[in-house]
N, C-alpha and C positions, 0 to 999 in steps of 0.2 A: 643495496640501495642507500642512498644518503638522507641525510633529516631534510633536507630541502626537499627532494624527491616523495619522502614518506608524505611529509606536510601537504604537499598538493595530491598526491594522490587520496588521502586520508581527507581532505577539504571536498574534495570532488565527490567522495562517495557520501559524505555526511548531507552536499549539498543535495543529491540524490534520493537520500532518507527523508530530508526534509521534504523535498517536492513531494514525494509518496505519501508522507503524513498529510500533508495539506488536500492532497488528493482522495486520500481517506476519508479526512474529514469533511472534504465538502460532497464527497458521494454521501455518506453516511445525513448528512444535513438534508441533501435531496431526498435522498430514501425518508427521512422522517417528512417529509411536504409532501410526498405523495403519497406517503400513509396517511395523511390527512386529506389529502383531494379523494383519494377512495372512499374513505368515510364518510366524505360529505356527498360524492357521487353515488353511492350505493344510498344513503339515506334520501336522496335525492328520487333516487329513483325506486324506492320503495314507497315513499311517500305519491309518487305518480301513480303507483300501481294501486295502491289504496284509493285513489281519486278514480280511476278508471276501472275498478269493479263493478260488476254490472253491466258496464256500458260493451255490447254486442263490438266486438272487431277490438278494440281497443285494449283489452286485457292481453291479446295476444301479440300486439305490438308494445307495451310496454314489458311483457314478459322477454321479449327480443331486446329491447334496451337492456334489462337486468343482465340477459346473461353476456351482451355486448359490453357491458362497463365491467362485470367481473372478467370476461376473458380479457379486456385491455387491462384492466389493473393488475392482473395476476402476470401477465408477459413485462409489464414494466417493472414490478418485485421482480422476475427472474434476472431480466436485464442489471436491473440493481446488484442483486445476490450475485451473478457473475463477475462484474467489476470489481465487487469486492473482495472475491476469490482471488482475481487477478491481481490487483492491487497488495492484498497480504501475501499472494507466491512472492510477486517483488520485493516486498520489505523483507522477507526471509533471504531470497537471494543476497540483495545488498549489505546485511547484516552479515551474511558469511563472507563477502567480498572482504568486509570491513575487518573481520576477526582473521582471513587471512593474510591479509594486508599487515595488520596488527603481527602476527606469527612471524611473516617473511621479513618485517623491519626490526625484531627482536632477535630473530636469528642472524640476519646481516651485524647488528649489533656486538652479539657473542662472537659472531666470525673475525670481526674487526678488534675487538677487544682481546681476542685471544692472538691475534697476528701482531698488535700492538705492543703485546706484553713479551712476546719472543722476539719482536726486533728489538724491543728495550733492554731484554737481558743480553743481545747480541751486542748492543752498541755498548754497554758497560763493558763487556769483555774486552772489545777492541779499544777503549778509552782506557782501562784498566793495562791494557799488555801496552800500548803505545806511551 
C-alpha cells in the first residue's frame, strides 16, 4: 500500500468515525430531550389524576392515560438505547478498521524499507564492480 492509498483510506475511515460521533451526539441530545418530555408528560398525567380524583369514571380514564404515557416513553427510551448500542458497535468497528489499516500500512512500509535496503546493497555492489 502506498502513502496516497493509505491517506485516502484513513481519511475515509476518519470521516465515518466523525459521522458516527455526530450521530451519537445527536442521539444523546434527542435522548435528553425525550427525558425532559417524559418528565413533563408524567407530571401532567399525575396532575390530571389528582384533579380527577373522586370523579366517577375519570380516575379510570386518567389511569389509562398514565399507563399509556409510561408505555410510550419506555418504548421511546428503548429505541434510543438500541440506537446508541448500534452506533457504539459501529464506532468500535470503525476503530478496528483504522487500527488494521495502520498495521497494514506499517507492514507495507517495513517491507518496502527492507526491499529498498536490499536493492540498495545490490546497486552498490554492481556499482563497485563496474
